[in-house]
C-alpha positions as CSV (number, residue, x, y, z in Angstrom):
1,M,-20.7,15.2,-73.5
2,K,-22.9,16.6,-70.8
3,N,-23.4,13.0,-69.5
4,L,-19.6,12.6,-69.4
5,H,-19.2,15.8,-67.4
6,F,-22.0,14.7,-65.0
7,R,-20.3,11.3,-64.5
8,N,-17.0,13.0,-63.8
9,L,-18.7,15.4,-61.3
10,L,-20.2,12.4,-59.5
11,L,-16.9,10.6,-59.4
12,L,-15.2,13.7,-58.0
13,M,-17.9,14.1,-55.4
14,A,-17.5,10.4,-54.4
15,V,-13.7,10.8,-54.0
16,V,-14.0,13.9,-51.9
17,S,-16.7,12.3,-49.8
18,L,-14.4,9.2,-49.3
19,L,-11.5,11.4,-48.3
20,F,-13.6,13.4,-45.8
21,S,-15.0,10.2,-44.4
22,S,-11.6,8.7,-44.0
23,C,-10.3,11.8,-42.2
24,S,-13.4,11.7,-40.0
25,D,-12.8,8.1,-39.1
26,E,-9.1,8.8,-38.3
27,Q,-10.1,11.6,-36.0
28,E,-12.6,9.4,-34.2
29,E,-10.0,6.7,-33.7
30,T,-7.3,9.0,-32.4
31,F,-6.7,8.1,-28.8
32,I,-6.0,11.0,-26.5
33,H,-5.6,10.6,-22.7
34,P,-4.1,12.9,-20.1
35,L,-1.5,10.2,-19.1
36,Q,0.0,10.5,-22.5
37,A,1.7,13.6,-21.3
38,L,4.0,11.4,-19.1
39,E,5.3,9.3,-21.9
40,N,8.3,11.6,-22.4
41,Q,8.8,12.0,-18.7
42,P,9.8,8.5,-17.4
43,A,10.3,8.0,-13.6
44,A,8.7,11.5,-12.9
45,W,5.8,11.6,-10.4
46,K,2.9,13.7,-11.7
47,W,-0.4,14.7,-10.0
48,F,-3.7,14.3,-11.7
49,D,-7.1,15.6,-10.4
50,I,-9.8,13.0,-10.7
51,D,-13.4,14.3,-11.3
52,G,-15.7,13.4,-8.4
53,M,-12.9,12.0,-6.2
54,Q,-13.3,13.3,-2.6
55,C,-11.7,13.1,0.8
56,R,-13.7,12.6,4.0
57,D,-14.0,16.4,4.6
58,G,-15.5,16.9,1.1
59,S,-12.3,18.4,-0.4
60,E,-11.2,17.2,-3.9
61,T,-8.3,14.9,-4.4
62,G,-6.6,12.9,-7.2
63,I,-3.8,10.5,-7.9
64,V,0.0,10.5,-8.5
65,V,1.4,8.6,-11.5
66,R,5.0,7.6,-12.4
67,M,5.1,6.4,-16.0
68,N,7.6,3.8,-17.1
69,D,6.7,0.5,-19.0
70,P,3.0,0.9,-19.7
71,K,2.6,-2.8,-20.1
72,K,3.5,-3.4,-16.5
73,L,1.4,-1.5,-14.0
74,V,1.6,-1.2,-10.2
75,I,-1.6,0.2,-8.5
76,Y,-0.9,1.3,-4.9
77,I,-3.3,2.4,-2.2
78,N,-1.8,4.4,0.6
79,G,-2.2,3.9,4.4
80,G,-2.9,6.2,7.3
81,G,-5.1,4.7,10.0
82,A,-8.8,4.9,10.1
83,C,-11.7,7.1,11.4
84,F,-14.3,5.3,13.4
85,N,-14.3,7.2,16.7
86,V,-12.9,10.4,18.3
87,P,-9.3,9.2,18.9
88,T,-8.9,7.5,15.5
89,C,-10.4,10.3,13.5
90,A,-8.1,12.8,15.2
91,S,-5.0,11.1,13.8
92,N,-6.4,10.2,10.4
93,P,-5.8,12.5,7.3
94,K,-9.0,14.1,6.2
95,S,-7.6,15.7,3.0
96,F,-4.9,15.1,0.4
97,N,-4.0,17.5,-2.4
98,E,-1.3,18.2,-4.9
99,Q,0.9,19.9,-2.3
100,D,0.7,16.8,-0.1
101,A,1.7,14.7,-3.1
102,E,4.8,16.9,-3.7
103,N,5.8,16.6,0.0
104,L,5.6,12.8,-0.3
105,A,7.6,12.8,-3.5
106,G,10.4,14.6,-1.6
107,L,10.8,11.5,0.6
108,G,12.4,9.6,-2.3
109,D,11.5,6.1,-3.5
110,P,12.0,3.6,-0.7
111,G,11.7,-0.1,-0.9
112,I,9.3,-1.4,-3.6
113,F,8.9,2.1,-5.0
114,S,12.5,2.3,-6.1
115,A,13.0,2.9,-9.9
116,V,16.7,2.4,-9.7
117,R,17.5,-0.6,-7.4
118,T,18.3,-3.5,-9.7
119,E,17.0,-6.0,-7.2
120,N,13.5,-4.5,-7.3
121,P,11.3,-6.7,-9.6
122,V,9.0,-3.7,-10.4
123,K,11.5,-0.9,-10.8
124,D,10.6,-0.5,-14.5
125,W,6.9,-0.7,-14.0
126,S,4.5,2.3,-14.2
127,F,3.0,3.3,-10.8
128,V,-0.4,4.7,-9.9
129,F,-0.4,6.1,-6.3
130,I,-3.9,6.4,-4.8
131,P,-3.7,8.6,-1.7
132,Y,-5.7,7.9,1.5
133,C,-8.0,10.6,3.0
134,T,-11.3,8.9,3.4
135,G,-10.7,7.3,6.8
136,D,-12.5,4.1,5.7
137,V,-9.6,1.8,4.7
138,H,-10.4,2.7,1.1
139,S,-13.6,0.6,1.4
140,G,-16.6,2.9,2.1
141,R,-19.5,3.9,0.0
142,T,-21.4,6.5,2.0
143,E,-21.2,10.3,1.9
144,N,-23.0,10.5,5.3
145,G,-20.7,8.5,7.6
146,K,-21.1,8.9,11.3
147,P,-18.1,7.9,13.4
148,L,-18.8,7.2,17.1
149,G,-18.7,10.5,19.1
150,V,-17.9,12.7,16.1
151,N,-20.4,15.4,15.2
152,E,-19.3,16.1,11.6
153,R,-20.6,13.7,9.0
154,Q,-17.8,12.1,7.0
155,K,-17.5,11.2,3.3
156,F,-16.4,7.5,3.6
157,V,-16.1,7.1,-0.2
158,G,-12.9,5.1,-0.5
159,N,-14.4,2.4,-2.7
160,I,-16.2,5.0,-4.9
161,N,-12.9,6.8,-5.3
162,F,-11.1,3.6,-6.3
163,N,-13.6,3.0,-9.1
164,L,-13.3,6.6,-10.3
165,V,-9.5,6.1,-10.5
166,M,-10.0,2.9,-12.5
167,E,-12.3,4.6,-14.9
168,F,-9.6,7.2,-15.4
169,I,-6.6,5.0,-15.9
170,A,-8.0,1.8,-17.5
171,P,-8.6,3.3,-21.0
172,Y,-5.0,4.4,-21.2
173,F,-3.3,1.2,-20.0
174,L,-5.6,-1.0,-22.0
175,E,-4.8,1.0,-25.1
176,Q,-1.1,0.4,-24.2
177,E,-1.9,-3.4,-24.0
178,V,-1.0,-3.7,-20.3
179,D,-0.3,-7.4,-19.6
180,E,0.5,-7.5,-15.9
181,I,-0.7,-5.7,-12.8
182,L,0.5,-5.6,-9.2
183,F,-2.1,-4.3,-6.8
184,F,-1.0,-3.6,-3.2
185,G,-1.5,-1.5,-0.2
186,L,0.1,-0.7,3.1
187,S,-1.7,-0.7,6.5
188,A,-5.2,0.9,5.8
189,G,-4.3,0.3,2.1
190,G,-3.6,-3.3,2.9
191,Y,-7.1,-3.6,4.3
192,G,-8.4,-1.8,1.2
193,V,-7.1,-4.4,-1.2
194,Y,-9.7,-6.8,-0.1
195,I,-12.8,-5.0,-1.4
196,N,-11.1,-3.1,-4.3
197,A,-9.5,-6.2,-5.7
198,L,-13.0,-7.5,-6.4
199,D,-13.6,-4.3,-8.5
200,L,-10.2,-4.3,-10.2
201,I,-11.1,-7.2,-12.5
202,K,-14.1,-5.3,-13.9
203,Y,-11.7,-2.8,-15.5
204,F,-8.8,-5.1,-16.3
205,P,-10.3,-8.5,-17.2
206,S,-8.1,-11.3,-18.3
207,I,-4.9,-9.4,-17.2
208,K,-2.4,-11.3,-15.1
209,T,-2.8,-9.8,-11.6
210,T,-1.0,-10.1,-8.3
211,V,-2.6,-8.8,-5.0
212,I,-0.3,-8.1,-2.0
213,N,-1.6,-6.9,1.4
214,D,1.1,-5.3,3.6
215,S,0.0,-5.3,7.3
216,G,-3.8,-5.4,7.0
217,P,-4.7,-8.7,8.6
218,I,-8.3,-9.9,9.1
219,F,-8.6,-12.7,11.5
220,K,-11.1,-15.5,12.2
221,D,-9.9,-15.5,15.8
222,A,-12.6,-13.8,17.8
223,D,-10.1,-12.8,20.5
224,A,-8.1,-10.8,17.9
225,F,-10.9,-9.5,15.7
226,P,-14.2,-9.6,17.6
227,L,-17.5,-9.7,15.7
228,C,-18.6,-6.4,17.3
229,L,-15.6,-4.6,15.6
230,Q,-16.3,-6.3,12.3
231,L,-20.0,-5.2,12.4
232,G,-19.0,-1.7,13.5
233,F,-16.7,-1.2,10.6
234,N,-19.3,-2.4,8.2
235,F,-22.0,-0.2,9.6
236,I,-19.9,3.0,9.9
237,F,-18.1,2.7,6.5
238,D,-21.0,1.1,4.5
239,I,-18.6,-1.5,3.0
240,P,-20.0,-3.0,-0.2
241,I,-19.7,-6.7,0.8
242,P,-20.7,-8.9,-2.1
243,A,-23.9,-10.8,-1.7
244,D,-22.2,-14.2,-2.3
245,F,-19.6,-13.5,0.3
246,L,-21.8,-13.9,3.4
247,Y,-22.4,-17.6,2.9
248,C,-19.3,-18.5,0.9
249,C,-17.5,-20.5,3.5
250,L,-20.0,-22.0,6.0
251,P,-19.9,-23.0,8.8
252,D,-17.4,-20.2,9.2
253,F,-18.9,-16.7,9.2
254,G,-17.3,-13.2,9.1
255,L,-14.8,-11.1,7.3
256,G,-12.0,-13.6,8.0
257,N,-13.3,-15.7,5.1
258,V,-12.1,-13.0,2.7
259,Y,-8.9,-15.0,1.8
260,Q,-10.8,-18.2,0.9
261,Y,-13.4,-16.1,-0.9
262,A,-10.9,-14.2,-3.0
263,A,-8.9,-17.3,-4.0
264,T,-12.0,-19.1,-5.0
265,K,-13.6,-16.2,-6.8
266,Y,-10.5,-15.3,-8.8
267,P,-8.3,-18.4,-8.8
268,D,-6.0,-16.9,-11.5
269,Y,-4.8,-14.1,-9.2
270,N,-1.6,-14.4,-7.2
271,Y,-2.0,-13.4,-3.6
272,G,0.5,-12.3,-0.9
273,F,0.4,-11.2,2.7
274,V,3.3,-9.6,4.7
275,S,3.4,-8.4,8.3
276,S,5.4,-8.5,11.5
277,L,4.2,-11.0,14.1
278,E,3.4,-8.4,16.7
279,D,2.5,-5.3,14.7
280,G,2.0,-2.6,17.3
281,T,0.0,-0.2,15.1
282,I,-2.6,-2.8,14.1
283,R,-2.8,-4.1,17.7
284,Y,-3.8,-0.5,18.7
285,F,-6.7,-0.5,16.3
286,L,-7.8,-4.0,17.1
287,G,-7.7,-3.1,20.7
288,F,-11.0,-1.1,20.3
289,G,-12.7,-4.5,20.0
290,Q,-11.7,-5.6,23.5
291,E,-14.3,-6.1,26.1
292,T,-17.0,-6.4,23.5
293,C,-16.0,-3.0,22.0
294,T,-16.5,-1.1,25.2
295,G,-12.9,-0.3,26.0
296,Q,-9.6,0.3,24.4
297,T,-6.5,-1.5,25.5
298,Q,-3.9,-2.5,22.9
299,L,-4.4,-6.1,21.8
300,P,-1.9,-8.3,23.6
301,A,1.1,-9.2,21.5
302,A,0.7,-12.9,22.2
303,T,-3.0,-12.8,21.0
304,F,-1.9,-11.1,17.8
305,R,1.0,-13.5,17.2
306,N,-1.3,-16.5,17.7
307,A,-3.9,-15.1,15.3
308,M,-1.1,-14.4,12.7
309,I,0.1,-18.0,12.9
310,N,-3.5,-19.4,12.7
311,L,-4.2,-17.1,9.8
312,R,-1.4,-18.6,7.8
313,D,-1.7,-22.2,8.9
314,D,-5.5,-22.5,8.9
315,N,-6.5,-20.1,6.1
316,L,-3.6,-19.3,3.7
317,R,-2.1,-22.8,3.4
318,N,-5.3,-24.5,2.3
319,G,-4.1,-25.2,-1.3
320,N,-4.8,-21.7,-2.7
321,K,-2.4,-19.1,-4.1
322,W,-1.7,-17.1,-1.0
323,S,1.9,-16.6,0.1
324,T,3.1,-15.1,3.4
325,F,6.2,-13.3,4.7
326,Y,6.4,-12.8,8.4
327,I,9.1,-11.0,10.4
328,D,9.5,-11.0,14.2
329,G,8.9,-7.8,16.2
330,N,6.3,-5.1,16.2
331,S,7.2,-3.2,13.0
332,H,4.4,-1.8,10.9
333,T,4.5,-2.2,7.1
334,L,7.5,-3.8,5.3
335,L,7.4,-3.1,1.5
336,A,8.3,0.6,1.7
337,S,11.3,0.1,4.0
338,N,14.8,-0.2,2.4
339,E,16.0,-2.1,5.4
340,L,13.2,-4.7,5.4
341,Y,12.8,-4.9,1.6
342,Y,16.4,-5.3,0.6
343,N,18.6,-6.1,3.6
344,R,16.7,-8.5,6.0
345,P,16.5,-12.1,4.8
346,V,13.9,-14.4,6.3
347,E,14.7,-18.1,5.9
348,G,17.3,-17.2,3.3
349,M,14.8,-15.1,1.2
350,Y,14.8,-11.3,0.9
351,L,11.4,-9.6,0.7
352,Y,12.1,-8.3,-2.8
353,E,12.8,-12.0,-3.9
354,W,9.6,-13.0,-2.2
355,V,7.7,-10.4,-4.2
356,D,9.3,-11.6,-7.4
357,A,8.3,-15.1,-6.6
358,V,4.7,-14.1,-5.9
359,L,4.5,-12.2,-9.2
360,K,5.6,-15.5,-10.9
361,G,2.9,-17.5,-9.2
362,Q,5.2,-19.3,-6.8
363,V,3.8,-19.9,-3.3
364,N,6.1,-19.4,-0.4
365,H,5.5,-19.2,3.4
366,V,8.6,-17.7,5.2
367,S,8.7,-16.6,8.8
368,E,11.0,-15.5,11.6
369,E,8.7,-17.1,14.3
């Protein structure tokens, strides 16, 4: 009888242990993420502080998220100039906080950001908005940056910030089994897609991805983008150029090889580039490269136009997956404009239709030249 009671006691202890073990396992497997708070707030923009994320003045910053379909994700990096000398730093934002995000939200959802326009192919997608306050076209990795003529050291940490954001959002969207990503940027954000697209795949491997650059051209033409300006940006911002990039495309040398490098490195990505043919804003910044980087006169419109055409015909039509959409004039950025995104066809194709085609892997080169 005592042995029977002892066996029953052991059995009871085993059952209790199993129950507790099961509860413990369930607790360990429970997935909790701050973004879950948005699941009942579709189409509402919400600010999230990101630990360690900094602006160039050392202030803290974060991201803005609009949750919709978690299986379809747009990652957007904002524009706002650059900070590499006195005049450019003076007009470049050095901080971005929650109040700044609220002010932006009050502007509505223009162009590709619309959650209601039925024409927009990403209207139902979740959006992650990465602000711009590092002055380094989202590409720097130094906390001790020294722009020309500026006394205060700058935190050019755009690429570090991008990786911090990916570390924050990737666990949530991977848990939601995200199956498609659109990564794009405007202006400085357009330039930022080059470096950061190379990091994106580390966090979202094997996910269908489309990369679109709006108005951030890099040229091989020395007249449009002199080597002195390329080297200056690299030195001031400490851009993390991959070791295999420098000699990827010999005999050509320079940042202009980024298109061929990206398409060769990640051939499964879809790529798109949009711009006006005489973008006045970008011609201002490229003008600092004139006279071997000793003066500043706006890059001539004809020089820029020729470089744009050469970029398309000599670089982006070489059998890879780059598409282009060019409009005439000197406008700066296209995707966030209702007029340019929805109402201005180029060769019979609207920009929103072009974006949809790029997402589907279709290559198109349309232009108003």
